C-alpha positions in Angstrom: -150.3 42.2 60.1 -150.7 45.5 62.4 -151.8 45.4 66.5 -154.6 47.8 67.1 -154.9 47.9 70.9 -153.7 45.8 74.2 -155.9 44.8 76.4 -154.4 43.1 80.1 -156.7 42.5 83.3 -154.0 41.6 86.6 -151.8 40.0 84.8 -148.5 40.6 86.4 -148.5 44.9 87.8 -151.4 46.0 85.8 -154.8 45.3 87.0 -156.9 46.6 83.5 -155.0 48.5 81.3 -156.2 49.5 77.3 -153.5 50.4 75.2 -154.7 51.8 72.0 -151.3 50.9 70.0 -149.3 53.0 66.7 -149.4 51.2 62.9 -145.9 52.7 62.4 -143.7 53.4 65.3 -144.7 52.5 69.3 -142.4 54.8 72.0 -142.8 53.0 75.3 -141.1 55.2 78.6 -141.3 54.6 82.1 -139.2 53.7 85.5 -138.6 50.4 86.8 -140.5 47.9 87.3 -142.7 49.8 85.8 -144.1 46.8 83.0 -142.3 48.3 80.2 -140.9 44.8 79.0 -143.6 43.3 80.1 -145.3 44.6 77.3 -143.7 43.7 74.5 -143.2 40.4 76.0 -147.1 40.1 76.1 -147.5 41.3 72.5 -144.2 38.6 71.6 -145.6 34.9 73.1 -148.9 35.9 71.3 -147.8 36.7 68.4 -145.1 34.6 67.6 -146.5 30.8 67.5 -148.9 32.0 65.2 -146.7 34.4 63.3 -145.4 31.8 60.9 -149.8 30.6 59.6 -151.6 27.8 61.1 -151.5 25.5 58.6 -150.1 23.2 61.4 -152.3 24.0 64.3 -154.8 20.7 63.2 -156.6 21.2 66.9 -157.6 23.8 69.7 -155.8 21.8 72.4 -152.5 22.7 69.8 -153.1 26.1 69.3 -153.3 26.4 73.3 -150.0 24.2 73.3 -148.6 26.7 71.9 -148.9 30.0 72.9 -148.9 28.5 76.4 -145.4 27.4 75.8 -144.8 30.0 74.6 -145.8 32.2 77.5 -143.7 29.8 79.7 -140.7 30.2 77.6 -140.6 33.9 77.3 -141.6 35.3 80.7 -139.8 31.2 82.9 -142.3 31.1 85.1 -141.1 29.6 88.5 -141.7 25.7 88.2 -142.9 27.5 84.6 -146.0 27.6 86.2 -147.9 30.7 84.2 -150.1 31.0 86.8 -147.6 33.1 88.3 -148.1 35.5 85.6 -151.6 36.8 88.2 -151.4 40.1 89.7 -150.8 39.0 93.7 -153.9 41.0 95.0 -156.7 40.8 96.8 -159.5 39.7 94.9 -157.1 38.6 91.4 -157.7 35.0 91.0 -157.2 35.3 87.2 -156.0 37.1 84.5 -156.7 37.3 81.6 -155.9 39.5 78.0 -156.4 39.8 74.2 -154.0 41.3 72.0 -156.8 42.9 69.2 -154.9 42.8 65.2 -156.4 44.8 62.2 -160.0 43.1 60.9 -161.4 42.9 63.9 -158.5 39.9 64.5 -157.8 38.9 67.6 -156.1 37.0 70.0 -157.5 36.5 74.1 -155.8 34.0 76.9 -157.0 33.5 80.8 -156.1 30.9 83.6 -156.5 31.2 86.7 -153.5 31.6 89.6 -153.2 28.4 90.4 -152.6 27.0 86.5 -149.5 25.1 85.5 -149.9 25.2 81.4 -153.6 26.0 81.1 -155.1 28.6 79.2 -157.8 29.3 78.5 -157.1 30.2 74.5 -159.0 31.9 71.6 -157.4 32.7 67.8 -159.3 35.1 65.4 -158.1 35.4 61.9 -159.2 36.2 59.1 -156.6 34.2 57.4 -154.3 31.7 59.4 -152.7 30.5 57.1 -151.6 33.8 56.7 -148.1 34.3 57.3 -146.7 37.4 59.4 -142.5 37.5 60.7 -142.4 39.1 64.2 -138.6 39.4 66.1 -137.6 41.0 69.6 -134.3 42.3 70.1 -133.1 42.2 73.8 -130.9 44.2 75.4 -128.5 42.2 74.8 -127.0 41.8 71.3 -127.1 38.1 69.3 -125.0 37.9 66.6 -121.9 37.9 68.6 -122.9 34.7 69.7 -125.7 32.5 67.2 -122.3 30.1 66.1 -123.0 28.4 69.0 -126.5 29.8 70.7 -129.0 27.6 69.9 -128.0 24.9 69.6 -126.7 24.4 73.9 -130.3 26.1 74.3 -131.8 23.2 72.7 -129.3 20.8 74.9 -129.3 22.4 78.1 -131.3 24.4 80.1 -129.9 28.1 80.2 -131.2 31.0 82.2 -132.0 32.4 79.6 -135.2 33.6 78.0 -137.2 32.5 74.8 -136.7 35.4 72.7 -133.0 35.2 72.6 -133.0 31.9 70.7 -135.5 32.7 68.8 -133.4 35.9 67.6 -129.9 33.6 67.5 -132.4 31.2 65.6 -133.6 33.8 62.7 -129.5 34.9 62.7 -128.9 31.6 61.1 -131.0 32.3 58.2 -129.7 32.1 54.7 -130.4 35.1 52.7 -133.2 35.0 50.9 -133.4 34.5 47.3 -134.2 37.0 44.4 -134.4 41.1 44.2 -134.7 43.2 47.7 -137.7 45.7 47.6 -136.5 49.2 47.3 -137.6 50.1 50.2 -135.1 47.6 51.9 -132.4 48.2 49.7 -132.2 51.9 50.8 -132.2 51.3 54.1 -128.6 49.0 53.3 -127.7 51.4 51.9 -128.2 53.7 55.3 -126.3 51.4 57.2 -123.9 50.0 55.1 -122.5 53.9 55.1 -122.9 54.3 59.2 -121.5 51.0 58.8 -118.6 51.6 56.1 -118.8 48.2 55.3 -121.7 45.3 54.8 -122.3 42.1 56.6 -120.8 38.7 55.6 -121.6 35.2 57.3 -119.7 32.2 57.4 -120.4 28.9 58.9 -122.8 31.5 61.4 -120.1 33.2 62.1 -120.5 37.6 61.2 -117.8 39.5 60.1 -118.0 42.8 58.9 -116.7 43.2 55.9 -114.7 46.8 55.2 -112.9 47.6 51.7 -109.5 48.4 52.1 -109.2 46.8 55.4 -110.6 43.1 55.2 -113.4 41.2 57.6 -113.4 42.2 61.2 -115.6 39.2 63.2 -117.8 40.7 65.9 -116.7 40.6 68.8 -114.3 43.2 67.9 -117.1 46.0 67.4 -119.0 47.8 69.0 -122.9 47.0 70.5 -123.5 49.8 68.7 -122.6 48.1 65.3 -123.4 44.3 66.2 -127.2 46.0 66.9 -126.9 47.1 63.4 -125.5 44.8 62.0 -128.8 42.0 63.8 -131.2 44.3 61.9 -128.9 44.9 58.9 -128.7 40.8 58.7 -132.7 40.3 59.5 -133.7 42.7 56.1 -130.9 40.8 53.5 -132.6 37.1 54.8 -135.6 38.4 54.4 -137.1 38.0 58.4 -137.6 42.0 58.0 -139.5 43.2 55.6 -142.9 44.6 55.7 -145.2 42.1 57.4 -143.3 42.3 60.2 -143.9 43.1 64.2 -140.4 44.7 65.4 -140.3 44.9 69.7 -136.9 46.3 70.4 -136.1 46.3 75.0 -133.6 49.5 74.9 -132.0 49.5 72.3 -129.2 52.5 74.4 -128.4 49.3 76.1 -123.8 49.9 76.0 -124.4 51.7 73.2 -122.5 55.6 72.9 -124.3 58.4 72.4 -123.4 59.0 68.5 -125.2 56.0 67.5 -128.5 56.7 68.8 -129.8 58.5 66.1 -128.6 56.4 63.6 -130.7 53.9 65.7 -133.5 56.5 65.4 -132.7 56.9 61.6 -133.2 53.0 61.5 -136.0 52.1 63.0 -138.5 55.6 60.9 -136.7 54.0 57.8 -138.0 50.5 59.1 -141.5 52.2 59.6 -142.0 53.1 56.2 -141.2 50.7 54.7 -144.1 48.9 56.8 -142.6 47.3 59.3 -144.9 47.7 62.6 -142.2 49.0 65.6 -142.2 49.4 69.6 -139.7 50.6 71.5 -138.8 50.8 74.8 -136.6 53.4 76.5 -134.7 55.2 79.4 -132.8 57.3 77.7 -133.4 61.1 76.3 -132.1 60.7 73.2 -134.2 58.3 72.3 -137.5 60.0 73.1 -136.4 62.8 71.8 -135.5 62.2 68.3 -138.3 60.6 68.6 -140.1 63.8 69.6 -138.5 66.3 67.6 -139.9 64.2 64.3 -143.3 64.7 66.2 -143.1 68.0 66.6 -141.1 69.3 63.4 -143.0 68.1 60.9 -140.7 68.9 57.8 -138.7 66.2 59.4 -141.5 63.3 59.1 -142.6 64.1 55.6 -143.9 60.3 55.5 -146.6 61.4 58.2 -145.3 58.6 60.6 -147.7 58.2 63.0 -145.2 57.9 66.2 -147.1 57.5 69.8 -145.7 57.4 73.4 -146.3 55.6 75.9 -145.6 55.9 79.5 -146.1 53.3 82.3 -146.5 55.4 86.3 -147.7 54.7 89.8 -150.4 56.7 91.0 -148.7 58.6 93.8 -152.2 58.7 96.2 -153.3 54.9 95.0 -149.8 53.0 94.3 -151.3 51.7 90.7 -150.0 51.4 87.9 -151.6 54.0 84.8 -151.3 54.3 81.5 -150.1 57.4 79.7 -150.7 57.7 76.0 -149.7 60.4 73.9 -149.3 62.4 70.2 -145.2 64.0 71.7 -143.5 63.4 74.5 -143.6 66.7 74.8 -147.2 66.2 76.0 -146.9 63.0 78.5 -147.2 65.2 82.0 -146.0 61.9 83.3 -142.6 61.3 81.7 -139.5 59.9 84.1 -136.6 60.7 81.4 -138.0 64.1 80.8 -138.5 64.8 84.8 -134.8 63.4 85.7 -133.6 65.9 83.2 -135.5 68.9 84.6 -133.6 67.7 88.4 -130.0 67.6 86.8 -130.4 70.2 85.5 -131.9 71.9 88.3 -129.2 70.4 90.6 -126.8 72.0 88.9 -128.2 76.0 88.7 -128.6 75.4 92.8 -124.6 74.4 92.8 
């Protein structure tokens, strides 16, 4: 299940936007407060409730409740009033947004700024029972906290967005039955080579097992290894497969620059397997690793479609605008490269 287009009207920072996505890899960049994470969240909120199939959705009311509850859990507006997600500009009192999928399928939502937990919802799917996985990896890794997080989240009010809870539930899944596919084995072998070991789970705790050295609990590993460990286990458990849509928010967070290339290579391998990847980033290395794949065809023999999306504010109108290109080099509004150039200029002046 691939996302083709996202349309937003009066949703938070977005006045009226339509963004076409690549079926392979999408790199979203922009300064702070330009809505990068918002794009991931809104698509995740709309897909996650129906990702495991709609066989349990018997009425339109249940369908609406599932989508509204997910929107509330992911965005966590004050008092859980979804109306607070409507753009707060003069004349905007309602938001409408929709995700268009393959085969002309789509999911639409709309509500006014005074609504608390009601929305106009429309889900049009060719095969409502079809299952696919939707995974959101937030900026903080969760594999080191899986043991108790899910139960605490269910029993107490924790100030965490629901993606964290969803991810820990996926990490709590047992290993899948049956053999892995060739594509999965290729990625697993690559990750295990990078990490010099493999992942084991014992009583909801994860360890990196290194031959000849023993097992190391996740708390003793760097953030980079923890994030790779998450990917590795999600593949082993079957959650990350060719029918998965993966949203990854700033993978470079707390990351040693040396780990950037292996993580980018992992996302490329996942895209080859069939995963649709969405990444937000502020990082020069992340953007350039992907950009080289688009500039030099010999680095991308599978001809993956890699798309670069830049969010920026128009200096004259102060409105949020969006630019989509096939390479980062073509972007006229590239906050990452603009700061890189500004630093170079400062050094030259010195």
